DODO-861803 format. One record per residue (C-alpha): residue number from 1; residue in three letters; x, y negated, z. Coordinates in steps of 0.25 Angstrom, whole numbers. Layout:
! DODO-861803
ATOM   num   residuo       x       y       z
ATOM   NUM       Ala       X       Y       Z
...
END
This chain:
! DODO-861803
ATOM   num   residuo       x       y       z
ATOM     1       Met     799    -190      79
ATOM     2       Thr     811    -184      87
ATOM     3       Asn     817    -194      97
ATOM     4       Lys     829    -203      94
ATOM     5       Asn     839    -196     104
ATOM     6       Gln     839    -183      95
ATOM     7       Tyr     844    -191      83
ATOM     8       Thr     852    -203      88
ATOM     9       Val     860    -207     100
ATOM    10       Gly     852    -206     113
ATOM    11       Lys     855    -220     117
ATOM    12       Glu     855    -233     109
ATOM    13       Pro     867    -234     100
ATOM    14       Phe     875    -246     102
ATOM    15       Tyr     874    -256      91
ATOM    16       Gln     876    -271      91
ATOM    17       Ala     868    -278      80
ATOM    18       Gln     876    -288      71
ATOM    19       Gly     864    -295      65
ATOM    20       Asp     850    -291      61
ATOM    21       Glu     853    -277      56
ATOM    22       Val     845    -270      66
ATOM    23       Lys     832    -277      63
ATOM    24       Leu     835    -276      48
ATOM    25       Tyr     838    -261      49
ATOM    26       Glu     824    -259      57
ATOM    27       Ala     817    -266      45
ATOM    28       Ala     824    -257      35
ATOM    29       Tyr     820    -245      43
ATOM    30       Ala     806    -250      44
ATOM    31       Ala     805    -250      29
ATOM    32       Arg     813    -237      28
ATOM    33       Leu     823    -244      19
ATOM    34       Pro     837    -237      17
ATOM    35       Val     849    -244      24
ATOM    36       Met     863    -246      20
ATOM    37       Val     873    -250      30
ATOM    38       Lys     886    -256      25
ATOM    39       Gly     899    -260      33
ATOM    40       Pro     913    -257      37
ATOM    41       Thr     917    -245      44
ATOM    42       Gly     914    -245      59
ATOM    43       Cys     905    -257      59
ATOM    44       Gly     893    -251      65
ATOM    45       Lys     885    -246      53
ATOM    46       Ser     882    -232      59
ATOM    47       Arg     880    -237      73
ATOM    48       Phe     869    -247      67
ATOM    49       Ile     862    -235      61
ATOM    50       Glu     862    -227      73
ATOM    51       Tyr     857    -238      81
ATOM    52       Met     846    -241      71
ATOM    53       Ala     842    -226      71
ATOM    54       Trp     841    -227      87
ATOM    55       Lys     834    -240      87
ATOM    56       Leu     823    -235      77
ATOM    57       Asn     823    -221      84
ATOM    58       Lys     825    -214      71
ATOM    59       Pro     834    -201      69
ATOM    60       Leu     847    -204      62
ATOM    61       Ile     855    -194      53
ATOM    62       Thr     869    -199      49
ATOM    63       Val     877    -193      38
ATOM    64       Ala     892    -197      37
ATOM    65       Cys     893    -197      21
ATOM    66       Asn     906    -192      15
ATOM    67       Glu     911    -189       1
ATOM    68       Asp     908    -174       2
ATOM    69       Met     894    -176       6
ATOM    70       Thr     884    -170      -5
ATOM    71       Ala     869    -173      -7
ATOM    72       Ser     867    -159       0
ATOM    73       Asp     874    -164      12
ATOM    74       Leu     863    -175      13
ATOM    75       Val     850    -168       8
ATOM    76       Gly     853    -154      12
ATOM    77       Arg     856    -140       6
ATOM    78       Tyr     853    -125       6
ATOM    79       Leu     861    -117      16
ATOM    80       Leu     863    -102      16
ATOM    81       Asp     860     -95      29
ATOM    82       Ala     857     -80      33
ATOM    83       Asn     843     -81      27
ATOM    84       Gly     846     -87      14
ATOM    85       Thr     846    -102      11
ATOM    86       Arg     840    -114      19
ATOM    87       Trp     839    -129      17
ATOM    88       Leu     846    -138      26
ATOM    89       Asp     842    -153      25
ATOM    90       Gly     854    -163      25
ATOM    91       Pro     854    -176      34
ATOM    92       Leu     847    -184      23
ATOM    93       Thr     836    -175      21
ATOM    94       Thr     834    -173      36
ATOM    95       Ala     833    -188      38
ATOM    96       Ala     823    -189      27
ATOM    97       Arg     814    -178      33
ATOM    98       Ile     814    -182      48
ATOM    99       Gly     814    -197      46
ATOM   100       Ala     829    -200      51
ATOM   101       Ile     838    -212      47
ATOM   102       Cys     848    -205      38
ATOM   103       Tyr     862    -213      39
ATOM   104       Leu     872    -210      28
ATOM   105       Asp     885    -215      34
ATOM   106       Glu     895    -220      23
ATOM   107       Val     886    -215      12
ATOM   108       Val     896    -220       1
ATOM   109       Glu     905    -209       5
ATOM   110       Ala     896    -199      -1
ATOM   111       Arg     896    -196     -15
ATOM   112       Gln     886    -205     -24
ATOM   113       Asp     879    -192     -29
ATOM   114       Thr     876    -189     -14
ATOM   115       Thr     870    -202     -10
ATOM   116       Val     861    -202     -22
ATOM   117       Val     852    -192     -14
ATOM   118       Ile     848    -203      -5
ATOM   119       His     842    -212     -16
ATOM   120       Pro     827    -206     -15
ATOM   121       Leu     827    -209       0
ATOM   122       Thr     831    -223      -2
ATOM   123       Asp     820    -229     -11
ATOM   124       His     805    -228     -11
ATOM   125       Arg     805    -213     -13
ATOM   126       Arg     811    -209       1
ATOM   127       Thr     813    -195      -4
ATOM   128       Leu     824    -185      -4
ATOM   129       Pro     824    -174     -15
ATOM   130       Leu     830    -161     -10
ATOM   131       Asp     833    -156     -24
ATOM   132       Lys     839    -142     -19
ATOM   133       Lys     827    -140     -11
ATOM   134       Gly     817    -145     -21
ATOM   135       Glu     811    -155     -10
ATOM   136       Leu     808    -169     -10
ATOM   137       Ile     808    -175       4
ATOM   138       Glu     801    -188       7
ATOM   139       Ala     808    -196      18
ATOM   140       His     802    -197      32
ATOM   141       Pro     796    -210      34
ATOM   142       Asp     807    -213      45
ATOM   143       Phe     818    -209      36
ATOM   144       Gln     829    -220      32
ATOM   145       Leu     842    -219      25
ATOM   146       Val     854    -227      29
ATOM   147       Ile     868    -227      23
ATOM   148       Ser     881    -234      27
ATOM   149       Tyr     894    -237      20
ATOM   150       Asn     906    -246      21
ATOM   151       Pro     907    -255       8
ATOM   152       Gly     922    -258      11
ATOM   153       Tyr     926    -243       7
ATOM   154       Gln     918    -243      -6
ATOM   155       Asn     924    -243     -20
ATOM   156       Leu     918    -240     -34
ATOM   157       Met     919    -225     -32
ATOM   158       Lys     913    -225     -18
ATOM   159       Asp     901    -234     -16
ATOM   160       Leu     886    -233     -16
ATOM   161       Lys     879    -234     -29
ATOM   162       Gln     870    -246     -31
ATOM   163       Ser     858    -236     -33
ATOM   164       Thr     861    -232     -19
ATOM   165       Lys     864    -245     -13
ATOM   166       Gln     851    -252     -18
ATOM   167       Arg     843    -242     -10
ATOM   168       Phe     847    -247       3
ATOM   169       Thr     845    -259      12
ATOM   170       Ala     859    -263      18
ATOM   171       Phe     866    -268      30
ATOM   172       Glu     880    -274      29
ATOM   173       Phe     888    -272      42
ATOM   174       Asp     901    -278      46
ATOM   175       Tyr     909    -278      59
ATOM   176       Pro     903    -286      70
ATOM   177       Asp     908    -300      73
ATOM   178       Ala     919    -301      84
ATOM   179       Ala     910    -304      96
ATOM   180       Leu     900    -293      92
ATOM   181       Glu     910    -283      89
ATOM   182       Ser     917    -285     103
ATOM   183       Ala     904    -283     110
ATOM   184       Ile     901    -270     102
ATOM   185       Leu     915    -265     107
ATOM   186       Ala     912    -269     121
ATOM   187       Lys     898    -262     121
ATOM   188       Glu     903    -250     114
ATOM   189       Thr     915    -247     123
ATOM   190       Gly     913    -256     136
ATOM   191       Leu     927    -262     133
ATOM   192       Asp     930    -276     139
ATOM   193       Ala     925    -287     129
ATOM   194       Ala     939    -294     129
ATOM   195       Val     945    -281     124
ATOM   196       Cys     934    -279     114
ATOM   197       Asp     937    -293     108
ATOM   198       Lys     951    -290     106
ATOM   199       Leu     947    -277      98
ATOM   200       Val     938    -285      89
ATOM   201       Gln     949    -295      86
ATOM   202       Ile     958    -283      82
ATOM   203       Gly     947    -277      73
ATOM   204       Gln     944    -291      66
ATOM   205       Ala     959    -292      64
ATOM   206       Ala     959    -278      57
ATOM   207       Arg     947    -282      49
ATOM   208       Asn     954    -294      43
ATOM   209       Leu     964    -284      37
ATOM   210       Lys     953    -277      29
ATOM   211       Gly     958    -278      14
ATOM   212       His     972    -282      19
ATOM   213       Gly     977    -269      23
ATOM   214       Leu     965    -263      29
ATOM   215       Asp     953    -256      22
ATOM   216       Glu     944    -258      34
ATOM   217       Gly     945    -266      47
ATOM   218       Ile     944    -260      61
ATOM   219       Ser     929    -256      63
ATOM   220       Thr     921    -259      76
ATOM   221       Arg     921    -244      78
ATOM   222       Leu     936    -244      79
ATOM   223       Leu     935    -256      89
ATOM   224       Val     926    -247      97
ATOM   225       Tyr     936    -236      97
ATOM   226       Ala     947    -245     102
ATOM   227       Ala     938    -251     113
ATOM   228       Thr     934    -237     117
ATOM   229       Leu     949    -233     118
ATOM   230       Ile     952    -246     126
ATOM   231       Arg     940    -244     135
ATOM   232       Asn     945    -230     138
ATOM   233       Gly     959    -235     143
ATOM   234       Val     967    -235     130
ATOM   235       Asp     977    -247     129
ATOM   236       Ala     970    -257     120
ATOM   237       Lys     982    -258     110
ATOM   238       Ala     983    -243     108
ATOM   239       Ala     968    -242     107
ATOM   240       Cys     967    -252      96
ATOM   241       Arg     979    -246      88
ATOM   242       Met     972    -232      89
ATOM   243       Ala     958    -237      86
ATOM   244       Leu     959    -249      78
ATOM   245       Val     972    -248      70
ATOM   246       Arg     977    -234      67
ATOM   247       Pro     964    -229      62
ATOM   248       Ile     962    -240      51
ATOM   249       Thr     976    -241      45
ATOM   250       Asp     989    -234      42
ATOM   251       Asp     996    -247      36
ATOM   252       Ala    1007    -251      45
ATOM   253       Asp    1006    -266      43
ATOM   254       Ile     991    -266      46
ATOM   255       Arg     993    -257      58
ATOM   256       Asp    1004    -267      63
ATOM   257       Thr     995    -279      61
ATOM   258       Leu     983    -273      68
ATOM   259       Asp     993    -268      80
ATOM   260       His     998    -282      81
ATOM   261       Ala     983    -287      82
ATOM   262       Ile     981    -277      93
ATOM   263       Asp     993    -281     101
ATOM   264       Ala     989    -296     100
ATOM   265       Ser     975    -293     105
ATOM   266       Phe     979    -284     116
ATOM   267       Ala     992    -292     120
END
């Protein structure tokens, strides 16, 4: 087995547990059950998977899904070279061969006819047919499939089929409570705890506007960005406008409301 540092971050990724998700994921991995991670953008889904791969000492292969991704992008294709054609495994095939955790990030962005290729890997068969190559891969004993998506963005035209959903165990993530989120900001950036508390208050004010002018609230990721700017000497109000408000809305009224919240917090 190749050592961990060749596949994951050399040092332990920082992840602050919100409940018993670490223990539950370990149980899912021990049984090699596929895992679905749901939650709003920037709440720590990907960091959680990175941390679990590190903790389990398993290679992690991450695929950022998009609407142009084809089944061949996942499983592989024949390529032309100077000597004719050669087969190149895709990331899903590579993970199945070597026993990696394959993480399909925002899987719902991929076309439904693409995601169907994962079905044989997520039931008792644990196989991956390579139709173009005429090969049937039996997944390595250490292989696990993980997918994530944001249910808040879904509609009838862009959602996972029930035939896909019911092949996975699932975790539902949300933003941490105020005290925990402030502690995360302080740990990630080294910023003073009192300033982190103010940033979290602004984040919560924005989240209260979800469905009332905002499609999504300020994520923990954006709070970390703001804290990083402040830690690097940027004025707190300017950092908040740059990192927390301007990225999420073009609506003048919503922008003014959040700007006033920033002014009040850092008066």
